[in-house]
C-alpha positions in Angstrom: 2.4 0.4 -5.5 -1.4 -0.1 -4.8 -4.3 2.3 -5.5 -7.8 2.3 -4.2 -10.2 0.6 -6.7 -7.4 -1.4 -8.5 -6.5 -5.0 -8.0 -3.1 -5.3 -6.4 -0.4 -7.0 -8.5 2.5 -6.6 -6.2 3.5 -7.1 -2.5 6.9 -6.1 -1.4 9.5 -5.8 1.4 10.6 -2.3 2.1 14.4 -2.0 2.0 14.8 1.7 2.2 12.4 4.7 2.4 8.9 5.1 3.9 5.5 4.4 2.6 2.0 5.3 3.8 -1.3 3.4 3.7 -4.3 5.6 2.9 -8.0 4.8 2.6 -11.1 7.0 2.0 -13.7 7.4 4.8 -17.5 7.1 4.2 -17.5 10.9 4.2 -15.0 11.0 1.4 -12.0 12.1 3.5 -8.5 10.7 3.1 -7.6 8.7 6.2 -4.0 7.7 6.9 -4.1 4.1 8.2 -0.4 3.8 8.9 3.2 4.0 7.7 5.5 1.2 6.4 9.2 1.5 7.3 12.2 -0.6 6.2 12.0 -4.2 7.4 8.3 -4.5 6.8 6.0 -5.7 4.0 3.9 -3.3 2.0 0.9 -3.7 -0.3 -2.7 -4.9 -0.2 -2.3 -8.6 0.5 -6.0 -9.3 0.5 -6.4 -7.8 -2.9 -3.4 -9.7 -4.2 -4.7 -13.0 -3.0 -8.4 -12.6 -3.8 -8.3 -10.4 -6.9 -10.7 -8.0 -5.1 -10.3 -4.2 -5.7 -8.1 -2.6 -3.2 -9.5 -0.5 -0.4 -6.3 1.3 0.2 -3.5 3.2 -1.6 0.1 2.5 -0.7 2.4 5.2 -1.8 6.1 6.2 -1.2 6.6 9.4 0.9 10.2 9.6 -0.2 12.5 7.7 -2.5 12.1 4.0 -1.6 13.6 0.7 -2.6 11.3 -2.4 -2.4 11.8 -6.1 -3.2 8.5 -6.9 -4.8 6.9 -10.0 -6.3 
């Protein structure tokens, strides 16, 4: 859905599945910032609104269905 260093083009509502939000630490390690379950929004809203490069990756951990715009 969103990748670090890219500008977000979508933001969505999770209907089924589970996603995780990941960033990279100053030391270059992957840091899990949280999980997104059904009934919640997913994506990098800041990047979507401002056009700034995303500081996080949002990825599905299992087959997921989202309503995205």
